[in-house]
C-alpha positions in Angstrom: -34.0 29.0 -7.7 -35.0 28.2 -11.3 -37.0 25.2 -12.5 -34.2 23.5 -14.4 -31.8 23.6 -11.4 -34.5 22.6 -8.9 -35.3 19.6 -11.1 -31.7 18.5 -10.7 -32.1 18.6 -6.9 -35.4 16.7 -7.2 -33.7 14.1 -9.4 -30.9 13.6 -6.9 -32.8 13.7 -3.7 -36.1 12.1 -4.8 -38.4 13.8 -2.3 -41.9 12.6 -1.6 -43.3 16.1 -1.5 -42.7 19.7 -2.3 -43.8 22.4 0.2 -44.1 25.7 -1.7 -45.9 27.9 0.8 -43.0 29.0 3.0 -40.7 30.7 0.6 -42.9 33.6 -0.6 -43.9 34.4 -4.1 -40.7 33.2 -5.7 -41.2 29.7 -4.5 -44.9 29.7 -5.3 -44.2 30.7 -8.9 -41.5 28.0 -9.0 -43.9 25.3 -7.8 -46.4 26.3 -10.5 -43.7 26.1 -13.2 -42.5 22.7 -11.9 -46.1 21.3 -11.8 -47.1 22.6 -15.3 -43.8 21.3 -16.8 -44.7 17.9 -15.4 -41.4 17.7 -13.4 -43.4 16.9 -10.2 -45.3 14.2 -12.0 -42.2 12.8 -13.6 -40.5 12.2 -10.2 -43.8 11.4 -8.4 -43.5 14.4 -6.1 -46.7 15.6 -4.4 -47.4 19.3 -4.0 -48.4 19.8 -0.3 -49.6 22.8 1.6 -51.3 24.3 -1.4 -52.4 22.3 -4.5 -51.8 23.7 -7.9 -55.5 24.4 -8.4 -55.6 26.4 -5.1 -52.5 28.4 -6.0 -53.9 29.3 -9.5 -57.2 30.2 -8.1 -55.6 32.7 -5.6 -52.9 34.1 -7.9 -54.7 34.1 -11.3 -56.6 37.4 -11.1 -59.5 36.1 -13.4 -59.9 32.8 -11.5 -59.9 34.6 -8.2 -62.6 37.0 -9.3 -64.7 34.1 -10.6 -64.3 32.2 -7.3 -65.3 35.2 -5.2 -68.4 35.8 -7.4 -69.4 32.1 -7.0 -69.5 32.3 -3.2 -71.1 35.7 -3.1 -68.2 37.9 -1.9 -67.9 41.3 -3.5 -64.8 42.5 -5.3 -64.1 46.0 -6.7 -65.4 46.6 -10.2 -62.6 45.3 -12.4 -61.4 43.4 -15.5 -58.5 41.2 -16.6 -56.3 42.4 -19.3 -53.6 40.5 -21.2 -52.8 43.3 -23.6 -52.5 47.1 -23.3 -55.6 47.5 -25.5 -57.7 45.2 -23.3 -56.5 47.2 -20.2 -57.7 50.5 -21.8 -61.1 48.9 -22.6 -61.5 47.8 -19.0 -60.6 51.3 -17.8 -63.2 52.8 -20.0 -65.9 50.4 -18.7 -65.0 51.3 -15.1 -65.2 54.9 -16.1 -63.5 56.7 -13.2 -60.0 57.3 -11.8 -57.9 56.5 -10.0 -57.5 52.9 -11.1 -55.4 50.2 -9.5 -53.3 47.8 -11.6 -52.3 44.5 -10.1 -50.2 42.0 -12.1 -50.7 38.3 -11.4 -47.9 36.1 -9.8 -45.6 39.0 -8.8 -43.3 39.4 -5.8 -44.3 42.1 -3.2 -47.1 43.4 -5.5 -44.3 44.1 -7.9 -45.1 46.5 -10.8 -48.6 47.2 -9.4 -49.7 50.8 -8.8 -52.3 53.5 -8.7 -52.9 55.5 -11.9 -54.4 58.9 -11.7 -54.2 59.7 -15.4 -53.8 58.1 -18.8 -50.0 58.4 -18.9 -49.6 56.7 -15.6 -52.1 54.1 -16.5 -50.3 53.1 -19.7 -46.9 53.0 -18.0 -48.0 50.8 -15.1 -50.0 48.4 -17.4 -47.0 47.9 -19.7 -44.7 47.2 -16.7 -47.2 44.9 -15.1 -47.9 42.9 -18.2 -44.1 42.4 -18.6 -43.6 41.4 -15.0 -46.5 38.9 -14.7 -45.7 35.2 -15.2 -49.0 34.9 -17.1 -48.9 38.3 -18.8 -52.0 39.2 -17.0 -53.0 42.2 -15.0 -56.1 43.1 -13.0 -57.5 46.6 -13.6 -59.9 47.6 -10.9 -61.6 50.6 -9.4 -59.6 52.2 -6.6 -61.1 52.1 -3.1 -58.8 54.9 -2.0 -60.0 56.1 1.4 -61.6 52.8 2.4 -60.4 51.1 5.5 -58.2 48.1 4.9 -57.6 45.0 7.0 -56.1 41.6 6.7 -56.8 38.2 8.2 -54.2 35.5 9.0 -55.9 32.2 8.4 -54.9 28.6 8.9 -56.9 25.7 7.5 -56.4 21.9 7.8 -57.3 19.0 5.5 -60.6 18.4 7.5 -61.7 22.0 6.7 -61.1 23.3 10.2 -60.2 27.0 10.1 -58.5 29.1 12.7 -58.3 32.9 12.4 -55.0 33.8 14.0 -55.5 37.5 14.1 -56.9 40.5 12.2 -54.7 43.4 11.2 -56.0 46.9 10.5 -54.0 49.4 8.5 -53.8 52.9 9.9 -53.2 54.3 6.5 -56.2 53.6 4.2 -54.0 53.4 1.0 -56.4 51.2 -1.0 -53.4 49.4 -1.5 -53.4 37.2 4.1 -56.8 37.7 2.8 -57.1 41.4 2.4 -60.4 43.2 2.7 -61.6 46.8 2.2 -64.4 48.4 4.3 -66.3 51.5 3.3 -66.1 53.7 6.3 -69.4 55.4 5.3 -71.7 52.3 5.2 -69.6 49.3 6.2 -69.7 47.6 2.8 -67.0 44.9 2.6 -65.0 43.9 -0.5 -62.2 41.4 -0.8 -59.0 42.6 -2.5 -56.8 39.5 -2.7 -55.6 36.5 -0.9 -52.2 34.6 -0.8 -52.2 30.8 -0.3 -48.9 30.9 1.5 -47.2 32.5 4.4 -46.5 36.2 3.9 -44.7 39.1 5.5 -47.8 39.6 7.6 -47.6 35.9 8.7 -44.3 36.7 10.4 -45.8 39.7 12.1 -48.9 37.8 13.2 -46.7 34.9 14.5 -44.7 37.3 16.7 -47.7 39.4 17.7 -49.8 36.4 18.9 -47.2 33.9 19.9 -48.8 31.4 17.4 -46.1 30.1 15.1 -47.9 30.1 11.8 -45.2 28.6 9.6 -44.5 25.8 12.0 -48.2 24.9 12.3 -48.8 25.3 8.6 -45.9 22.9 7.9 -47.5 20.2 10.2 -50.9 20.7 8.6 -49.3 20.2 5.1 -48.3 16.7 6.0 -51.7 15.7 7.3 -52.0 16.8 10.9 -55.4 18.2 12.0 -55.4 21.4 14.1 -56.6 19.7 17.3 -53.8 17.2 17.1 -51.1 19.9 17.4 -50.3 21.2 20.9 -49.9 25.0 21.4 -46.2 25.7 21.8 -46.8 28.5 24.2 -49.3 27.1 26.7 -48.3 23.4 26.2 -51.9 22.7 27.3 -54.2 23.9 24.5 -54.3 22.6 21.0 -53.6 24.7 17.9 -57.4 24.7 17.2 -57.8 27.3 19.9 -57.8 30.7 18.2 -55.3 33.1 19.9 -56.7 35.6 22.4 -54.7 38.7 23.1 -55.1 41.3 25.8 -52.8 43.9 24.3 -52.2 45.9 21.1 -49.5 45.3 18.5 -48.3 48.0 16.2 -46.0 47.5 13.2 -44.5 50.4 11.3 -42.6 49.9 8.0 -39.2 51.5 7.5 -38.5 53.0 4.1 -35.2 54.2 2.5 -36.1 56.7 -0.2 -33.1 58.8 0.8 -30.9 56.1 -0.6 -32.4 56.6 -4.1 -32.1 60.2 -5.1 -34.8 61.2 -7.6 -37.3 58.6 -6.4 -40.7 59.8 -5.2 -41.5 59.1 -1.5 -45.0 58.1 -2.3 -46.6 54.9 -1.1 -49.0 53.0 -3.4 -49.8 49.3 -3.9 -46.3 48.2 -4.6 -44.2 47.4 -1.6 -41.4 49.9 -1.0 -40.4 49.4 2.6 -37.0 47.7 3.4 -37.9 46.7 7.0 -40.2 47.1 9.9 -40.4 47.5 13.6 -43.0 45.9 16.0 -44.0 46.9 19.5 -46.6 45.6 22.0 -48.5 47.6 24.6 -51.6 47.6 26.7 -53.0 50.4 24.6 -52.7 51.6 21.0 -51.0 54.8 22.1 -48.3 52.8 24.0 -47.6 50.3 21.3 -47.7 53.0 18.6 -45.1 55.3 20.3 -42.9 52.3 21.1 -43.0 51.1 17.5 -42.1 54.5 16.2 -39.0 54.8 18.4 -38.1 51.2 17.5 -37.7 52.4 13.8 -34.4 54.0 14.8 -35.1 57.0 12.5 -34.2 59.6 15.2 -37.6 59.7 16.8 -38.1 59.1 20.6 -41.8 58.7 20.1 -44.6 60.4 18.1 -44.5 63.8 19.6 -42.4 65.9 22.0 -39.9 66.7 19.2 -38.9 69.5 16.9 -39.6 67.8 13.6 -39.1 69.4 10.2 -42.9 69.3 9.4 -43.5 71.9 12.0 -41.8 74.5 9.8 -43.7 73.7 6.7 -46.3 76.1 5.3 -50.0 75.0 5.3 -50.1 73.9 1.7 -47.0 71.7 2.0 -48.5 70.2 5.2 -51.9 69.5 3.6 -50.2 67.9 0.5 -48.3 65.5 2.9 -51.6 64.7 4.6 -53.4 63.9 1.2 -50.6 61.9 -0.4 -49.6 58.6 1.2 -46.0 58.8 2.2 -43.7 57.4 4.9 -43.7 60.6 6.9 -47.4 61.3 6.8 -47.8 60.3 10.4 -45.4 63.1 11.3 -47.4 65.6 9.2 -50.5 64.6 11.2 -48.6 65.5 14.4 -47.5 68.9 13.0 -51.0 69.6 11.8 -52.6 68.9 15.2 -49.8 70.7 17.0 -50.6 73.8 14.9 -54.3 73.5 15.6 -55.9 71.4 12.8 -59.0 69.6 14.1 -59.5 65.8 13.9 -62.3 66.1 11.3 -60.1 68.2 9.0 -57.1 65.8 9.2 -59.5 63.0 8.4 -60.9 64.7 5.4 -57.4 65.2 4.0 -55.8 61.8 4.9 -58.8 59.5 5.2 -57.1 58.0 8.4 -59.9 56.7 10.6 -61.1 59.1 13.2 -60.6 56.5 16.0 -56.8 56.6 15.3 -56.8 60.3 14.9 -58.6 60.8 18.3 -56.0 58.6 19.9 -53.2 60.7 18.4 -54.9 63.9 19.4 -54.9 62.7 23.0 -51.1 62.3 22.8 -50.8 65.9 21.7 -52.9 66.9 24.7 -50.5 64.9 27.0 -47.6 66.8 25.5 -49.3 70.1 26.2 -49.8 69.0 29.8 -46.1 68.1 30.1 -45.1 71.5 28.5 -47.2 73.4 31.0 -45.3 72.1 34.1 -41.9 71.0 35.4 -40.3 67.7 36.0 -40.3 68.2 39.7 -44.1 68.7 39.7 -44.9 65.4 38.1 -46.5 63.0 40.7 -46.2 59.2 40.7 -49.7 58.9 39.3 -49.1 61.4 36.5 -45.8 59.6 35.6 -47.7 56.3 35.3 -50.4 57.9 33.1 -47.8 59.4 30.8 -45.8 56.2 30.6 -48.9 54.1 29.9 -49.3 56.2 26.8 -45.9 55.2 25.6 -43.9 58.4 26.3 -40.2 57.8 26.6 -37.9 59.4 29.2 -36.4 61.4 26.3 -39.8 62.8 25.2 -40.6 63.8 28.8 -37.1 65.4 29.0 -37.9 67.4 25.8 -41.2 68.6 27.2 -39.9 69.5 30.7 -36.6 71.0 29.4 -34.5 68.5 31.3 -32.2 65.6 30.4 -33.1 62.0 29.9 -30.9 61.1 32.9 -32.7 63.5 35.1 -36.1 62.1 34.0 -34.9 58.5 34.7 -33.7 59.5 38.2 -36.9 61.3 39.0 -39.0 58.4 37.7 -37.1 55.8 39.7 -37.2 57.9 42.9 -41.0 57.8 42.6 -40.9 54.0 42.2 -42.2 54.1 38.6 -40.5 51.2 36.9 -41.5 49.2 33.8 -42.8 45.7 34.1 -43.3 42.9 31.6 -46.1 40.7 30.6 -46.0 37.4 28.7 -47.4 36.7 25.3 -49.4 33.6 26.0 -51.9 33.3 23.1 -54.8 32.9 25.6 -55.2 36.2 27.4 -53.9 34.6 30.6 -56.6 31.9 30.7 -53.9 29.2 30.9 -50.4 29.2 32.3 -47.8 29.9 29.6 -44.5 28.2 29.6 -42.7 30.2 26.9 -40.9 33.3 27.9 -41.9 36.0 25.5 -42.5 39.4 27.0 -43.6 42.9 26.6 -44.0 45.9 29.0 -46.4 46.3 31.9 -47.7 44.1 34.7 -44.5 42.1 35.4 -44.5 38.4 34.6 -40.9 38.2 33.5 -40.0 35.3 35.8 -36.3 36.2 36.0 -33.7 33.7 37.4 -30.4 33.8 39.2 -28.7 31.6 36.6 -25.7 32.5 34.6 -27.2 34.6 31.7 -26.3 37.0 28.9 -28.3 39.8 27.3 -28.0 39.9 23.5 -28.9 43.1 21.8 -30.3 42.6 18.3 -30.1 44.8 15.2 -33.6 46.4 15.2 -35.5 46.8 11.9 -33.9 45.7 8.7 -32.6 48.6 6.6 -30.2 49.1 3.7 -26.8 48.4 5.3 -28.0 46.4 8.2 -30.2 43.3 7.8 -30.4 39.6 8.3 -26.6 39.1 8.5 -26.7 40.5 12.0 -29.7 38.4 12.8 -27.6 35.4 11.9 -24.9 36.4 14.3 -27.3 37.1 17.2 -29.0 33.6 16.6 -25.7 31.8 16.6 -24.6 33.6 19.7 -27.7 32.5 21.5 -27.3 28.9 20.4 -23.6 28.7 21.3 -24.1 30.3 24.8 -27.1 28.1 25.6 -24.9 25.1 24.8 -22.2 26.5 27.0 -24.6 26.6 29.9 -25.8 30.2 29.8 -29.4 31.4 29.9 -29.8 33.7 26.8 -32.0 36.8 26.7 -32.7 38.4 23.4 -33.8 42.0 23.0 -35.0 43.2 19.6 -37.9 44.9 17.8 -37.7 43.2 14.4 -40.6 40.8 13.7 -38.9 39.6 10.5 -36.0 37.8 12.0 -35.3 34.4 13.5 -33.7 36.2 16.5 -37.2 37.2 17.6 -38.6 33.6 17.4 -39.8 32.6 20.8 -37.5 29.4 20.9 -34.3 31.1 19.7 -33.5 32.3 23.3 -34.5 31.5 26.8 -36.3 34.8 27.1 -37.3 37.3 24.4 -38.1 41.0 25.0 -39.8 42.8 22.1 -38.4 46.2 23.0 -37.1 49.3 21.3 -33.3 49.3 21.3 -32.8 52.6 23.2 -30.7 53.5 26.2 -33.8 53.7 28.4 -35.2 50.3 27.4 -31.9 48.5 27.6 -31.2 49.9 31.1 -34.6 48.9 32.2 -33.9 45.4 31.1 -30.4 45.4 32.8 -32.1 46.5 36.1 -34.6 43.7 35.8 -32.5 40.7 34.6 -29.0 41.7 35.9 -27.2 39.5 33.4 -23.6 38.4 33.7 -22.8 39.8 30.3 -24.2 42.1 27.7 -23.3 41.5 24.0 -23.5 44.6 21.8 -21.2 43.4 19.0 -23.5 41.3 16.9 -26.4 43.6 16.1 -24.7 46.1 13.8 -24.6 49.8 14.5 -27.8 49.8 16.5 -26.4 48.3 19.7 -22.9 49.7 19.1 -24.3 53.2 19.5 -25.6 52.2 22.9 -22.3 50.7 24.2 -20.9 53.9 25.7 -24.0 55.0 27.5 -24.5 51.5 28.8 -20.9 51.3 30.0 -21.3 54.7 31.7 -24.4 53.4 33.6 -22.5 50.2 34.6 -19.5 52.2 35.8 -21.7 54.6 37.8 -24.1 52.1 39.4 -22.1 48.8 39.4 -25.1 46.5 39.3 -24.4 43.0 40.5 -25.2 40.0 38.3 -28.1 38.0 39.5 -26.0 34.8 39.4 -23.7 36.3 42.0 -20.6 36.0 39.8 -19.6 39.7 39.9 -20.8 42.8 38.3 -22.9 43.1 35.1 -20.5 44.0 32.3 -20.3 44.3 28.5 -18.6 41.3 27.1 -16.0 41.3 24.4 -14.2 44.3 23.0 -14.6 47.3 25.4 -16.8 50.2 24.4 -13.7 52.4 24.6 -11.9 50.3 22.0 -15.0 50.5 19.8 -15.0 54.2 20.2 -11.3 54.4 19.4 -12.0 52.6 16.1 -14.9 54.9 15.3 -13.3 58.2 16.4 -11.1 59.3 13.5 -8.6 61.3 15.6 -8.0 58.4 18.0 -7.9 55.9 15.2 -5.4 57.9 13.2 -3.1 58.1 16.2 -3.3 54.4 16.7 -2.4 53.7 13.0 0.5 56.1 13.2 1.7 54.3 16.4 1.5 50.9 14.6 3.0 52.2 11.4 0.0 51.2 9.4 -0.5 53.2 6.2 -3.8 54.8 5.2 -4.7 56.9 2.1 -3.7 60.6 2.2 -6.3 62.7 3.9 -7.3 64.7 6.9 -9.8 65.1 9.7 -12.5 67.7 9.2 -14.6 69.3 12.0 -16.1 72.0 9.7 -16.8 72.8 6.1 -13.7 75.0 6.1 -11.6 72.1 7.3 -13.0 69.9 4.6 -12.3 72.3 1.8 -8.7 72.9 3.1 -8.0 69.1 3.1 -9.4 68.6 -0.4 -7.3 71.5 -1.7 -4.2 69.7 -0.4 -4.9 66.1 -1.5 -7.0 66.8 -4.7 -10.1 65.1 -6.1 -11.6 62.5 -6.1 -12.1 62.0 -2.4 -14.1 59.8 -0.1 -15.9 61.4 2.9 -19.0 61.3 5.0 -22.1 63.1 3.9 -22.3 65.4 6.9 -19.5 67.1 8.9 -20.2 67.1 12.7 -17.9 69.1 15.1 -18.6 66.5 17.8 -17.7 63.6 15.5 -14.9 64.6 13.1 -14.8 62.8 9.8 -12.0 61.5 7.7 -11.6 62.7 4.2 -9.5 60.3 2.1 -7.9 60.6 -1.2 -9.8 58.1 -3.4 -7.5 55.4 -4.7 -8.4 54.9 -8.4 -8.2 51.4 -9.9 -7.3 49.9 -6.5 -8.4 46.4 -5.4 -10.4 46.4 -2.1 -10.0 43.6 0.5 -12.3 42.7 3.4 -10.9 40.7 6.3 -12.8 39.0 9.1 -10.7 38.1 12.1 -11.3 36.6 15.5 -9.4 37.4 18.7 -9.5 36.3 22.3 -8.6 38.2 25.5 -5.1 36.8 25.5 -4.1 38.4 22.2 -4.5 35.4 20.0 -5.7 36.4 16.5 -7.1 34.1 13.8 -7.9 35.3 10.3 -11.3 33.9 9.4 -11.3 34.9 5.7 -9.7 37.4 3.3 -12.1 38.5 0.6 -11.2 40.2 -2.7 -13.8 42.6 -4.1 -14.6 41.9 -7.7 -15.4 45.6 -8.2 -12.8 48.3 -7.8 -12.4 50.0 -4.5 -15.1 52.3 -3.4 -18.2 50.0 -3.5 -20.0 49.8 -0.2 -19.2 46.7 1.8 -22.9 45.7 1.6 -23.0 45.9 -2.2 -19.8 44.4 -3.5 -19.3 41.0 -5.1 -16.3 39.1 -3.8 -14.1 36.1 -4.0 -12.8 33.9 -1.2 -10.0 33.1 -1.4 -8.4 36.0 -3.2 -7.4 35.4 -6.8 -5.1 38.3 -7.9 -3.5 39.6 -4.7 0.3 39.0 -4.3 1.5 36.9 -1.4 3.5 39.9 -0.1 0.4 42.0 0.2 -1.5 39.2 1.9 1.3 38.8 4.4 1.1 42.6 5.2 -2.6 42.4 5.6 -2.4 39.5 8.0 0.3 41.3 10.0 -1.5 44.6 10.2 -4.8 43.0 11.1 -3.1 41.1 13.9 -1.3 44.2 15.2 -4.5 46.3 15.1 -6.6 43.6 16.9 -4.0 43.4 19.7 -3.7 47.2 20.0 -7.5 47.7 20.2 -7.6 44.7 22.6 -10.3 43.1 20.5 -12.1 40.2 22.1 -14.4 38.7 19.4 -14.8 39.6 15.8 -13.2 42.4 13.8 -13.6 43.5 10.2 -10.9 45.4 8.3 -11.0 46.9 4.9 -7.9 47.4 2.8 -7.1 48.8 -0.6 -4.2 47.6 -2.8 -3.0 49.9 -5.6 -1.7 48.8 -9.0 1.9 49.4 -7.7 1.3 46.9 -4.8 1.0 49.5 -2.0 -1.4 48.4 0.8 -3.6 50.9 2.7 -6.0 50.4 5.6 -9.3 52.0 4.9 -11.4 51.1 7.9 -11.5 48.8 10.9 -14.7 47.7 12.8 -14.2 45.7 16.0 -17.6 44.0 15.7 -19.4 41.5 13.7 -19.7 42.5 10.0 -22.2 41.7 7.3 -19.7 39.3 5.8 -19.6 37.0 8.8 -22.3 34.6 7.5 -20.7 34.5 4.1 -17.2 33.7 5.4 -18.6 31.2 8.0 -20.3 29.2 5.3 -17.4 29.5 2.8 -14.8 28.2 5.3 -17.1 25.8 7.2 -16.5 27.4 10.6 -19.2 29.3 12.5 -17.3 32.4 13.4 -20.2 34.0 15.3 -20.4 30.9 17.6 -16.6 31.0 18.2 -16.8 34.7 18.9 -19.6 34.2 21.4 -17.6 31.6 23.3 -14.4 33.8 23.2 -16.4 36.8 24.5 -17.9 34.7 27.4 -14.3 34.1 28.4 -14.6 30.3 28.4 -11.1 29.3 29.5 -11.3 25.5 29.3 -9.8 24.1 26.2 -11.1 20.6 26.7 -12.3 18.3 29.5 -11.4 15.2 31.3 -13.5 12.5 32.9 -13.3 10.5 36.1 -15.5 7.5 36.7 -16.1 5.5 39.9 -18.9 4.0 41.9 -18.8 7.1 44.2 -19.1 10.7 43.1 -16.5 11.9 45.5 -13.9 9.4 44.1 -15.0 10.2 40.5 -14.5 13.9 41.1 -11.0 13.2 42.6 -10.0 11.2 39.6 -11.2 14.0 37.3 -9.2 16.6 39.2 -6.1 14.5 39.0 -6.6 13.9 35.3 -6.9 17.7 34.8 -3.6 18.2 36.6 -5.1 19.5 39.8 -3.7 17.6 42.8 -6.0 17.7 45.8 -3.9 18.1 49.1 -4.6 15.8 52.0 -3.3 18.1 54.6 -1.9 21.6 55.2 -3.5 25.1 55.2 -6.6 26.3 53.2 -7.0 30.0 52.4 -10.6 31.2 52.3 -11.8 34.5 50.8 -15.5 34.9 50.3 -17.3 37.7 48.5 -20.4 39.3 50.0 -22.8 36.9 48.2 -21.1 33.8 49.5 -19.9 34.8 53.0 -22.9 33.0 54.4 -21.1 29.7 53.5 -17.8 30.6 55.2 -18.4 28.9 58.5 -19.7 25.7 56.8 -16.7 25.5 54.5 -14.2 26.3 57.3 -15.7 23.5 59.4 -15.6 21.0 56.6 -11.9 21.6 56.0 -11.1 21.6 59.7 -12.9 18.3 60.1 -10.4 16.9 57.6 -7.4 18.2 59.6 -6.7 21.4 57.6 -5.7 24.7 59.1 -7.6 27.8 58.0 -6.2 31.2 56.8 -9.1 33.6 56.5 -8.0 36.8 55.0 -5.2 38.9 53.4 -3.4 40.7 56.2 -1.9 44.1 56.0 1.9 44.0 56.4 4.0 40.9 56.6 3.6 38.0 56.5 0.5 38.0 54.3 -1.1 35.3 52.1 1.2 36.0 49.2 4.3 35.3 51.5 2.6 32.1 52.7 2.1 30.9 49.2 5.7 31.6 48.3 6.9 29.8 51.4 4.7 26.7 50.7 2.5 27.3 53.7 -0.8 27.3 51.8 -1.8 24.1 49.9 -5.3 25.1 48.7 -7.2 28.3 48.1 -11.0 28.9 47.9 -11.7 32.4 46.5 -15.1 33.6 45.3 -14.3 36.7 43.3 -16.2 40.0 43.8 -15.0 41.6 40.6 -14.5 45.0 42.2 -11.5 47.3 41.9 -9.7 45.8 45.0 -10.2 42.3 43.7 -9.0 43.2 40.2 -5.8 44.4 41.8 -4.9 42.4 45.0 -7.0 39.4 44.1 -5.6 39.1 40.6 -2.0 39.3 42.0 -2.8 36.6 44.6 -4.4 34.3 42.0 -1.4 34.7 39.7 1.0 33.8 42.5 -1.1 30.7 43.3 -0.8 29.6 39.6 2.9 30.3 39.6 3.4 28.1 42.7 0.9 25.5 41.5 -1.5 25.9 44.4 -5.0 24.7 43.6 -7.6 27.5 43.4 -11.3 26.7 43.7 -13.7 29.6 42.8 -17.1 28.3 43.7 -18.7 27.1 47.0 -20.0 23.9 45.2 -16.6 23.1 43.9 -15.1 23.5 47.4 -17.6 21.2 48.9 -17.0 18.6 46.2 -13.3 18.9 46.8 -13.8 18.3 50.6 -15.8 15.1 49.8 -13.1 14.0 47.4 -10.3 14.6 49.9 -12.3 12.7 52.5 -12.6 9.7 50.2 -8.9 9.8 49.2 -7.9 9.8 52.9 -10.3 6.9 53.6 -8.9 4.6 50.9 -6.4 5.0 48.0 -7.8 5.6 44.5 -8.1 2.4 42.4 -7.8 2.3 38.7 -10.7 0.5 37.0 -11.2 0.0 33.3 -14.2 1.6 31.6 -15.4 -1.9 30.5 -15.5 -3.1 34.1 -18.2 -0.6 35.0 -20.5 -2.2 32.4 -19.7 -5.8 33.0 -19.6 -6.1 36.8 -21.0 -9.2 38.4 -24.3 -8.3 40.1 -23.3 -9.9 43.4 -20.1 -7.9 43.8 -21.4 -4.3 43.7 -25.1 -4.5 44.6 -27.0 -1.3 44.3 -24.0 0.6 42.9 -24.1 2.6 39.6 -21.0 4.1 37.9 -20.7 7.9 38.4 -18.8 10.1 36.0 -17.4 13.5 36.6 -15.9 15.9 34.0 -13.7 18.9 34.5 
């Protein structure tokens, strides 16, 4: 994405226009460069969405300040510096610290900052001047402690303006038109504005249901707001400002722990790596849900033994004064230890409204701590839940388990419900399924459906690559005839777009919230393999719940179950002891090492194998870790493979790391295909990958990592029977959508193709299709009928239909001899109608019976609709023999010969 290369694309494609407002600051800067270098003029390309003058006026700090002054809007006392000397002159004129330095045309407020002293000021100014495209920085008075809020605005060419929503920051960090409000007197100043979609635009789109980028794209080509229909209501135009009857909370996720030595202090420069979003009827509910959606080990805001509770008062007060990612937990610790709202406000400048809301949560915790779980009434449970408390928090306060709380809650009839995001506060009916908790409007169906668990907030090691997999899974399964349900808490991803799936639940990815959704939707399948570690950690507890309660799928096609590789197989790959045993069984080599359950174990292993070693950061007795001998100067290999339930394994791609072994799989550069790996090593890698996939009974994707030493020895480092972060790369490199293939494999699609029958009558067309598929419909004999509980109501109707055609009926599998199996072997059953129950008995006896039928080529029909269609086809075949007609004849038939008849096609 540099001007000279983009010019090549423009020269080749000759576009009419360039839309620069959708790709963030990078694209905006690129558009300015292309316009100023007359590339756009040279190829007659129009800049749409934002003209050059508008971009410059917003991004050039001096022009923006002049524009605000012209229309009478206050900005903080400031000046524009293009040299370090000018910056110091401006600082002297302002005359007080701290000062904020904002470079022009930078990404994520890059190189901006707050300077509390001369040394910091000089450092930030030097960095900002170097980073700015125009070598320009704004030096302004800090409004630290003022309240900050943003507006998401859309404007069309006719100067119609819609305010999509306002966003208030809980932390007043003085840090998209952004405004600052003085909490003492209400004075308002504008900080900056961006003439493009921003990170906040994605949040606002998901929060309101108003697709800002989509609408902005239409406006850029000339549409007027009242010409664009609202995607959610389908009735109101986009000129209707969204109305919301709920509260949305977004909390950023940081990763300072990944960068030792860095200060966990938040200033004007963006430092978060991701964010979570939650919706609730109250601030308290949405805030607690957003906090547990971060997946940082918190079940909510309070009811936890957090580290801040053990800090001394000075350490706690420092954390309240200095903006940092954990300040919100310091507020809890301070309140828990008796600090008043006013004192917390004086230290943190967090608005008293927010602090009062948080203090009430501490009071609710005290109420829970004062009683027992058995004492909680239905009304009290509802009040606690309405404030966003999770089952886990209640369990902590009542000294019980999450399972016990869930059981008690359900026994009282306290269940979560869901309400639609409709952009109009329920003034109009909404057609788009986009839900959050409370007052149920979920509108579930009894169609075949699948629940896809997303990856939660972006973080280092887990990001948009898993969003890619979830999206492709949804698209593939929708095309295959399934209703798709997405559950995620990340507003930054396409997976949480309202039109990616049939229904979207903006929910924390916790055991409680997933089980709530399973109880509500009762999907045929649950996919946990495409969201990274987040849903994988939920696989075992979900499987435990399914095994214990055995919920039936709403479609009537058996029990709800996890699709793809079993949670036990996933656990076998994650559990070092089990995994080592499997590798020994398969004779797959791994580096020398051992399994440590304690510090003493670890030291003993290291003394035996020597340094350097590779190991986990923490040793957990419940989750032993493997300590490997580090293979110096080895080549590392990544392999993505795809397996089905029949043991077929396909290698999607083998990647060779460019760096030596030991670089994290999210950080390496690689080559596909490999360049320096001997064929013998590749053969071994393919063999071992296939053996391991079959031994783990992988159904779907698996990623394996290998190391090859200088002497040509191959070692398996790790295997993950799930989607990996390399799946999007491999898919695009080889031209095959692996995630889509995996989704179809996991849904156990068994057809490998289809045939078509065509005739003037559907019954005859169906008969032709069955014959073409190798399924011969019998015209006489005996029909075996076995119905599950959901379809027993159709038994009499089906029996009568076959009896009317002269068939005999065999109703059930008898104990002793002869039974249906004997009758199949003796040729006494010609057709079987079996609607599977999926229970243990069916998996044993039913499976044996179906296998016998296949062996003896007896036609099996597994749905009521298919059985009725077959009866009609048999009736037509008995009435008159099937006639072969060419396809052309159906479209060139004399009108007088087949009046009122239309060709009908049937596919199998």
